[in-house]
C-alpha positions in Angstrom: 81.1 1.9 52.4 79.4 1.6 49.3 78.1 -2.1 48.6 77.4 -3.4 44.9 74.1 -4.4 43.7 74.0 -8.1 43.1 71.5 -7.8 40.4 73.0 -7.6 36.8 72.7 -4.4 35.1 72.3 -4.6 31.5 75.3 -3.4 29.1 75.4 0.5 28.3 76.2 1.5 24.7 79.5 3.6 23.5 77.3 6.9 23.2 74.3 8.4 25.1 71.5 10.3 22.7 68.9 12.3 23.3 66.2 13.3 20.8 63.3 15.3 21.0 60.8 15.2 17.9 57.6 17.3 17.1 54.3 17.0 15.0 53.6 21.0 15.1 50.6 21.5 17.0 50.3 17.7 18.0 52.8 16.0 20.0 56.3 16.2 21.2 58.3 13.1 22.4 61.6 12.9 23.7 63.9 9.9 23.7 66.9 9.0 25.1 69.3 5.9 25.4 72.7 4.4 24.6 74.0 3.2 21.0 77.2 1.5 20.1 77.7 2.3 16.3 79.0 0.0 14.0 82.4 0.4 13.2 83.3 3.2 10.5 79.6 4.9 11.5 79.2 8.3 11.1 77.3 10.8 13.8 74.8 11.0 10.5 74.4 7.4 10.2 73.5 7.3 14.1 71.1 10.2 13.9 69.4 8.5 11.0 69.0 5.1 12.7 67.7 6.8 16.0 65.1 8.7 13.8 64.2 5.5 11.8 63.8 3.8 15.1 61.8 6.2 16.0 59.6 5.7 13.1 59.2 1.7 13.9 58.4 2.4 17.3 55.5 4.8 16.2 54.9 5.5 12.7 52.9 9.0 13.3 56.3 10.4 14.9 58.4 8.7 11.9 57.8 12.0 9.9 58.1 14.3 12.7 60.3 17.5 12.8 63.7 16.7 15.0 64.1 19.9 17.2 66.8 18.7 19.7 69.5 16.0 19.0 72.7 15.2 21.3 74.9 12.3 20.9 78.1 12.2 23.4 80.5 9.4 24.4 79.0 7.4 27.2 81.8 7.6 29.7 82.6 10.0 32.6 
């Protein structure tokens, strides 16, 4: 029988994303997480918001090339 963990689990977003960015010859970074886009948002809106968030967290990576991006519903 499986028991539930009594610790609270933070809520997850409605979509799961993976984004890999690269500064050629210098650095590469892959980020993943969940996101709940606002009503009416497009895939491009989410892409732009995640890319901008990377730039806020690490200004040098803000101008990096996106080598991979995936956005899918976060349910099984």
